[in-house]
C-alpha positions in Angstrom: 5.1 23.5 -83.6 7.3 26.4 -82.7 5.6 27.0 -79.4 5.9 23.3 -78.5 9.6 23.6 -79.0 9.7 26.7 -76.9 7.9 25.1 -73.9 10.9 22.9 -73.3 13.3 25.8 -72.8 12.2 28.9 -70.8 15.4 30.7 -71.8 14.3 30.8 -75.4 10.7 31.9 -74.6 11.7 35.3 -73.1 13.2 36.7 -76.4 10.2 35.5 -78.4 7.8 37.0 -75.9 9.6 40.4 -76.0 9.7 40.3 -79.8 5.9 39.9 -79.9 5.4 42.7 -77.4 7.7 45.1 -79.2 6.0 44.2 -82.6 2.6 44.9 -81.1 3.8 48.2 -79.7 5.2 49.2 -83.1 1.8 48.4 -84.7 0.1 50.6 -82.0 2.3 53.5 -83.0 1.4 53.0 -86.7 -2.3 52.9 -85.8 -2.0 56.1 -83.7 -0.3 57.9 -86.6 -2.5 56.3 -89.3 -4.3 59.6 -90.3 -1.0 61.4 -90.6 0.7 58.9 -92.9 1.6 60.3 -96.3 1.1 57.0 -98.0 -1.8 56.8 -100.4 -3.3 53.5 -99.0 -3.9 55.3 -95.6 -6.3 57.7 -97.3 -8.5 55.4 -99.5 -11.7 56.5 -97.8 -13.2 56.7 -94.4 -14.5 53.2 -94.3 -11.4 51.4 -95.6 -9.1 53.6 -93.5 -11.1 52.7 -90.4 -11.1 49.1 -91.3 -7.3 48.8 -91.7 -6.7 50.9 -88.7 -9.0 48.7 -86.6 -7.5 45.5 -88.1 -4.0 46.6 -87.2 -5.0 47.6 -83.7 -6.6 44.1 -83.2 -3.4 42.4 -84.5 -1.3 44.6 -82.2 -3.4 43.7 -79.2 -3.3 40.0 -80.0 0.5 40.1 -80.4 0.9 41.9 -77.1 -1.4 39.4 -75.2 0.5 36.5 -76.8 3.8 38.0 -75.7 2.5 38.4 -72.1 1.2 34.8 -72.0 4.4 33.4 -73.3 6.5 35.5 -70.8 4.3 34.4 -67.9 4.6 30.8 -69.0 8.4 31.2 -69.1 8.4 32.7 -65.7 6.3 29.9 -64.3 8.6 27.3 -65.9 11.7 29.0 -64.7 10.3 29.2 -61.2 9.4 25.5 -61.3 13.0 24.6 -62.3 14.4 26.7 -59.4 
């Protein structure tokens, strides 16, 4: 529903795309520093730690790909209007 509303206005798609990319990059930084986090849930055991790190990496990649897809759709829509 939100993406359907965004398709009508490419000017609103760009900030949403950049927010998704930035959020994905922040999650990548957390995944990179996962073993050095002082929080107790980061050190629950090798299996759980690897699971959560992998899950966060997958979510980060999905957010970044979603941001790139939305940005490219906005660029195509803006080019079509010009």
